[in-house]
Backbone as CSV, one residue per row, in Angstrom:
resi,resn,N_x,N_y,N_z,CA_x,CA_y,CA_z,C_x,C_y,C_z
1,MET,11.187,-27.899,14.889,11.434,-26.704,14.094,10.354,-25.684,14.422
2,THR,10.737,-24.478,14.703,9.760,-23.450,15.040,9.305,-22.724,13.791
3,ALA,8.148,-22.087,13.908,7.610,-21.333,12.769,8.553,-20.195,12.397
4,ASN,9.251,-19.604,13.369,10.185,-18.515,13.055,11.316,-18.988,12.163
5,ALA,11.708,-20.256,12.317,12.778,-20.785,11.486,12.283,-21.125,10.093
6,VAL,10.977,-21.316,9.946,10.406,-21.744,8.679,9.933,-20.575,7.833
7,PHE,9.390,-19.544,8.470,8.804,-18.426,7.757,9.604,-17.167,8.018
8,SER,9.658,-16.318,7.021,10.242,-14.996,7.227,9.474,-14.009,6.374
9,ARG,9.470,-12.764,6.812,8.809,-11.723,6.042,9.671,-11.360,4.856
10,VAL,9.013,-10.983,3.782,9.722,-10.541,2.591,9.474,-9.056,2.442
11,GLY,10.527,-8.276,2.458,10.380,-6.832,2.291,9.718,-6.202,3.489
12,SER,9.361,-4.950,3.351,8.707,-4.201,4.418,7.216,-4.418,4.321
13,GLU,6.597,-4.815,5.436,5.167,-5.096,5.422,4.337,-3.820,5.347
14,ASN,4.659,-2.829,6.153,3.907,-1.582,6.138,4.733,-0.515,6.832
15,PRO,5.621,0.110,6.119,6.514,1.081,6.749,5.798,2.299,7.307
16,LEU,4.543,2.534,6.908,3.822,3.708,7.393,3.032,3.466,8.675
17,ALA,2.856,2.216,9.061,1.977,1.915,10.193,2.415,2.599,11.480
18,ASP,3.684,2.465,11.860,4.156,3.091,13.099,4.115,4.604,12.995
19,ALA,4.503,5.141,11.855,4.478,6.597,11.681,3.055,7.135,11.795
20,LEU,2.082,6.424,11.232,0.686,6.863,11.327,0.178,6.783,12.765
21,ALA,0.590,5.751,13.497,0.159,5.624,14.887,0.704,6.787,15.719
22,ILE,1.965,7.123,15.525,2.569,8.257,16.242,1.882,9.559,15.836
23,GLN,1.603,9.701,14.542,0.928,10.898,14.049,-0.456,11.038,14.659
24,ASP,-1.178,9.911,14.811,-2.501,9.942,15.435,-2.428,10.455,16.868
25,VAL,-1.444,9.973,17.617,-1.282,10.415,19.003,-0.991,11.914,19.045
26,LEU,-0.083,12.370,18.204,0.245,13.798,18.165,-0.951,14.638,17.742
27,ASP,-1.669,14.178,16.722,-2.842,14.932,16.268,-3.896,15.046,17.354
28,THR,-4.125,13.945,18.073,-5.094,13.971,19.168,-4.635,14.934,20.252
29,PHE,-3.363,14.849,20.615,-2.806,15.722,21.649,-2.918,17.197,21.271
30,LEU,-2.660,17.493,19.996,-2.679,18.874,19.527,-4.063,19.322,19.051
31,GLY,-5.036,18.415,19.080,-6.393,18.778,18.688,-6.558,18.977,17.193
32,ARG,-5.711,18.340,16.393,-5.816,18.475,14.940,-6.449,17.228,14.346
33,ARG,-6.987,17.417,13.153,-7.462,16.275,12.379,-6.738,16.268,11.057
34,ARG,-6.236,15.128,10.720,-5.600,14.993,9.413,-6.658,14.876,8.341
35,GLY,-6.306,15.248,7.136,-7.238,15.124,6.023,-7.487,13.674,5.670
36,GLU,-8.646,13.418,5.132,-9.042,12.077,4.725,-8.032,11.468,3.761
37,ALA,-7.568,12.258,2.817,-6.653,11.738,1.798,-5.342,11.263,2.412
38,TYR,-4.893,11.920,3.457,-3.617,11.571,4.081,-3.630,10.128,4.564
39,ARG,-4.668,9.751,5.282,-4.747,8.396,5.825,-5.053,7.385,4.722
40,ARG,-5.920,7.720,3.831,-6.332,6.757,2.810,-5.229,6.437,1.826
41,GLU,-4.232,7.313,1.697,-3.139,7.029,0.779,-2.209,5.959,1.329
42,ALA,-2.220,5.758,2.641,-1.370,4.749,3.255,-1.914,3.362,2.909
43,THR,-1.036,2.397,2.811,-1.455,1.035,2.522,-1.710,0.299,3.828
44,TRP,-2.393,-0.807,3.736,-2.635,-1.637,4.902,-2.267,-3.063,4.578
45,VAL,-1.971,-3.812,5.593,-1.693,-5.236,5.436,-2.483,-5.984,6.501
46,PRO,-3.011,-7.140,6.151,-3.762,-7.905,7.141,-2.838,-8.463,8.227
47,LEU,-3.368,-8.551,9.438,-2.633,-9.167,10.535,-2.658,-10.675,10.345
48,VAL,-1.521,-11.333,10.625,-1.450,-12.787,10.464,-0.863,-13.444,11.705
49,ASP,-1.312,-14.659,11.954,-0.709,-15.556,12.936,-0.185,-16.749,12.164
50,VAL,0.975,-17.250,12.571,1.547,-18.449,11.955,1.874,-19.408,13.090
51,TYR,1.372,-20.650,12.977,1.712,-21.642,13.994,1.982,-22.981,13.332
52,GLU,2.627,-23.852,14.109,3.013,-25.152,13.592,2.160,-26.245,14.224
53,ALA,1.546,-27.071,13.390,0.844,-28.271,13.830,1.764,-29.454,13.521
54,GLN,1.348,-30.646,13.883,2.228,-31.802,13.680,2.541,-32.043,12.199
55,ASP,1.541,-31.898,11.349,1.740,-32.235,9.938,1.749,-31.032,8.995
56,ALA,1.578,-29.816,9.542,1.478,-28.637,8.673,1.799,-27.363,9.443
57,PHE,2.045,-26.302,8.694,2.099,-24.953,9.246,0.777,-24.300,8.877
58,VAL,0.284,-23.448,9.741,-1.006,-22.816,9.511,-0.836,-21.307,9.612
59,ILE,-1.382,-20.613,8.624,-1.398,-19.151,8.625,-2.847,-18.721,8.732
60,ARG,-3.129,-17.811,9.639,-4.462,-17.227,9.753,-4.329,-15.722,9.560
61,ALA,-5.083,-15.186,8.617,-5.043,-13.757,8.300,-6.412,-13.142,8.551
62,GLU,-6.419,-11.994,9.228,-7.668,-11.266,9.481,-8.025,-10.441,8.251
63,LEU,-9.173,-10.747,7.660,-9.636,-10.037,6.469,-11.124,-9.716,6.584
64,PRO,-11.514,-9.012,7.636,-12.940,-8.737,7.811,-13.483,-7.843,6.704
65,GLY,-14.708,-8.122,6.323,-15.374,-7.291,5.330,-15.068,-7.655,3.887
66,LEU,-14.209,-8.637,3.661,-13.920,-9.059,2.295,-14.737,-10.294,1.953
67,ARG,-15.048,-10.434,0.674,-15.704,-11.644,0.201,-14.622,-12.600,-0.297
68,GLN,-14.936,-13.862,-0.291,-13.991,-14.902,-0.689,-13.362,-14.619,-2.056
69,GLU,-14.183,-14.165,-2.990,-13.672,-13.924,-4.349,-12.770,-12.691,-4.448
70,GLU,-12.685,-11.892,-3.401,-11.819,-10.709,-3.391,-10.428,-11.002,-2.827
71,ILE,-10.189,-12.267,-2.468,-8.925,-12.659,-1.846,-8.148,-13.555,-2.792
72,GLY,-6.867,-13.259,-2.955,-6.003,-14.086,-3.778,-4.856,-14.653,-2.967
73,VAL,-4.559,-15.920,-3.184,-3.434,-16.590,-2.531,-2.628,-17.258,-3.632
74,SER,-1.320,-17.008,-3.639,-0.469,-17.646,-4.644,0.879,-18.002,-4.039
75,ILE,1.535,-18.976,-4.659,2.896,-19.367,-4.268,3.724,-19.414,-5.533
76,HIS,4.868,-18.736,-5.473,5.817,-18.757,-6.584,7.220,-18.694,-6.001
77,ASP,8.067,-19.625,-6.396,9.446,-19.689,-5.892,9.496,-19.669,-4.361
78,ASN,8.638,-20.455,-3.728,8.555,-20.571,-2.257,8.222,-19.253,-1.560
79,ILE,7.517,-18.372,-2.243,7.020,-17.147,-1.623,5.501,-17.171,-1.714
80,LEU,4.868,-17.124,-0.539,3.418,-17.098,-0.447,2.970,-15.643,-0.466
81,THR,2.007,-15.330,-1.325,1.500,-13.964,-1.424,-0.005,-13.961,-1.206
82,LEU,-0.446,-13.061,-0.322,-1.869,-12.797,-0.115,-2.168,-11.465,-0.779
83,ARG,-3.234,-11.398,-1.544,-3.635,-10.161,-2.203,-5.132,-9.969,-2.067
84,GLY,-5.533,-8.715,-2.132,-6.951,-8.421,-2.104,-7.185,-6.938,-2.038
85,GLU,-8.436,-6.579,-1.843,-8.779,-5.159,-1.723,-10.018,-5.015,-0.852
86,ARG,-9.915,-4.125,0.117,-11.073,-3.779,0.931,-11.658,-2.505,0.341
87,LYS,-12.888,-2.592,-0.107,-13.544,-1.446,-0.737,-14.231,-0.588,0.330
88,PRO,-14.274,0.721,0.121,-15.002,1.577,1.069,-16.500,1.296,0.988
89,ASP,-17.189,1.587,2.056,-18.633,1.376,2.114,-19.309,2.359,1.162
90,ALA,-19.914,1.827,0.104,-20.541,2.674,-0.927,-21.799,3.373,-0.417
91,LYS,-22.372,2.872,0.682,-23.602,3.465,1.215,-23.347,4.732,2.027
92,VAL,-22.090,4.955,2.409,-21.753,6.121,3.219,-20.950,7.098,2.363
93,LYS,-21.421,8.326,2.284,-20.710,9.342,1.517,-19.422,9.715,2.235
94,LYS,-18.400,9.964,1.455,-17.087,10.306,1.999,-17.159,11.492,2.965
95,GLU,-17.920,12.494,2.617,-18.010,13.696,3.458,-18.866,13.486,4.707
96,SER,-19.538,12.332,4.831,-20.373,12.053,6.000,-19.575,11.537,7.200
97,TYR,-18.361,11.088,6.971,-17.568,10.524,8.056,-17.127,11.609,9.030
98,HIS,-17.220,11.308,10.319,-16.647,12.160,11.357,-15.258,11.657,11.716
99,TRP,-15.095,10.336,11.658,-13.813,9.721,12.002,-13.708,8.433,11.221
100,ARG,-12.536,8.176,10.684,-12.321,6.957,9.906,-10.981,6.369,10.248
101,GLU,-10.949,5.142,10.735,-9.701,4.478,11.083,-9.446,3.231,10.254
102,ARG,-10.468,2.646,9.689,-10.297,1.416,8.917,-9.719,1.738,7.546
103,PHE,-8.645,1.061,7.224,-8.021,1.267,5.928,-8.831,0.578,4.838
104,THR,-8.852,1.182,3.679,-9.460,0.578,2.501,-8.428,0.610,1.398
105,GLY,-8.705,-0.159,0.364,-7.800,-0.194,-0.773,-7.127,-1.547,-0.898
106,PRO,-6.233,-1.656,-1.859,-5.572,-2.940,-2.103,-4.522,-3.246,-1.029
107,PHE,-4.230,-4.522,-0.862,-3.168,-4.963,0.046,-2.446,-6.142,-0.582
108,HIS,-1.250,-6.368,-0.116,-0.570,-7.626,-0.389,0.370,-7.915,0.770
109,ARG,0.523,-9.181,1.056,1.366,-9.620,2.156,2.138,-10.819,1.664
110,THR,3.438,-10.853,1.893,4.256,-11.958,1.411,5.008,-12.609,2.563
111,LEU,5.137,-13.914,2.472,5.912,-14.703,3.430,6.786,-15.674,2.649
112,SER,8.028,-15.759,3.041,8.960,-16.693,2.423,8.789,-18.048,3.098
113,LEU,8.611,-19.090,2.300,8.382,-20.429,2.838,9.683,-21.217,2.888
114,SER,9.763,-22.099,3.854,10.909,-22.984,3.984,10.796,-24.120,2.977
115,SER,11.887,-24.794,2.764,11.883,-25.920,1.837,11.161,-27.138,2.411
116,VAL,10.785,-27.138,3.695,10.061,-28.267,4.281,8.565,-28.218,3.979
117,VAL,8.091,-27.148,3.345,6.667,-27.024,3.007,6.398,-27.699,1.671
118,ASP,5.368,-28.543,1.646,4.919,-29.196,0.421,3.949,-28.250,-0.282
119,THR,4.444,-27.430,-1.197,3.620,-26.392,-1.821,2.504,-26.974,-2.688
120,GLY,2.619,-28.220,-3.093,1.587,-28.853,-3.906,0.318,-29.190,-3.139
121,GLY,0.384,-29.238,-1.825,-0.777,-29.630,-1.039,-1.398,-28.504,-0.229
122,VAL,-1.090,-27.268,-0.551,-1.580,-26.119,0.214,-3.089,-25.959,0.026
123,LYS,-3.796,-25.704,1.115,-5.248,-25.485,1.075,-5.563,-24.174,1.781
124,ALA,-6.522,-23.428,1.232,-6.954,-22.157,1.837,-8.463,-22.164,2.006
125,THR,-8.914,-21.722,3.194,-10.347,-21.596,3.466,-10.595,-20.220,4.069
126,TYR,-11.818,-19.723,3.884,-12.179,-18.399,4.390,-13.507,-18.504,5.111
127,ARG,-13.519,-18.078,6.388,-14.739,-18.164,7.181,-14.755,-17.051,8.217
128,GLU,-15.859,-16.325,8.262,-16.087,-15.280,9.255,-14.943,-14.267,9.327
129,GLY,-14.446,-13.867,8.164,-13.425,-12.826,8.107,-12.008,-13.289,8.363
130,VAL,-11.806,-14.595,8.473,-10.461,-15.126,8.715,-10.096,-16.097,7.601
131,LEU,-8.977,-15.813,6.953,-8.423,-16.697,5.928,-7.462,-17.659,6.618
132,GLU,-7.654,-18.953,6.401,-6.742,-19.951,6.967,-6.066,-20.687,5.831
133,ILE,-4.752,-20.725,5.871,-3.959,-21.420,4.860,-3.192,-22.530,5.562
134,ARG,-3.411,-23.761,5.120,-2.689,-24.911,5.677,-1.596,-25.298,4.699
135,LEU,-0.381,-25.279,5.192,0.794,-25.605,4.388,1.375,-26.921,4.912
136,PRO,1.072,-28.043,4.246,1.544,-29.330,4.763,3.071,-29.433,4.698
137,LYS,3.599,-30.154,5.676,5.045,-30.410,5.689,5.336,-31.558,4.727
138,LYS,6.500,-31.528,4.133,6.929,-32.655,3.321,7.081,-33.857,4.237
139,GLU,6.862,-35.034,3.688,6.885,-36.266,4.488,8.165,-36.393,5.304
140,GLU,9.301,-36.073,4.708,10.579,-36.226,5.426,10.745,-35.221,6.572
141,ALA,9.919,-34.177,6.603,10.000,-33.174,7.667,9.031,-33.461,8.812
142,ARG,8.140,-34.421,8.629,7.159,-34.750,9.666,7.778,-35.659,10.724
143,PRO,7.335,-35.471,11.972,7.831,-36.374,13.016,7.362,-37.796,12.746
144,ARG,8.202,-38.741,13.060,7.797,-40.133,12.884,8.388,-40.977,14.000
145,THR,7.752,-42.079,14.234,8.194,-43.015,15.263,8.893,-44.184,14.579
146,ILE,10.030,-44.568,15.140,10.798,-45.679,14.584,10.687,-46.849,15.542
147,LYS,10.199,-47.934,15.024,10.030,-49.131,15.838,11.401,-49.752,16.094
148,VAL,11.624,-50.077,17.349,12.885,-50.745,17.716,12.644,-52.229,17.658
149,GLU,13.453,-52.899,16.861,13.307,-54.347,16.697,14.408,-55.073,17.439
150,ALA,14.118,-56.301,17.784,15.102,-57.136,18.463,16.205,-57.481,17.474
151,ALA,17.428,-57.582,18.010,18.577,-57.879,17.145,18.799,-59.356,17.035
């Protein structure tokens, strides 16, 4: 079973991302700068990788600059939700920036889980800006070897 068959996105992850990227190219080409508020009003979502191990599915989310206590992970009705907020650097005044590309503010990311995931055994760890969530497979979904016996 592939991870694509097990996981699916729920809703739109970030409908503004492509539009902002195109706008950045046009602004650069035309020599314009957008206002700070324009970019900061857009939401951001962390980038994730999902892969399958023998006994579990693993999600890795990039969350640089966040502290462990600023990250929330929950599962309800087989929907995994990541939540958190990246705060702006309080040491730098807003008017001091010449260029700002890193999004700040709250985020949430949702993934629909397959019925083969054992939601009771999910574990999450955070290290060096990467959140790793291990979603164990239910016993009946794990590969197993069947011994062939003599008849």
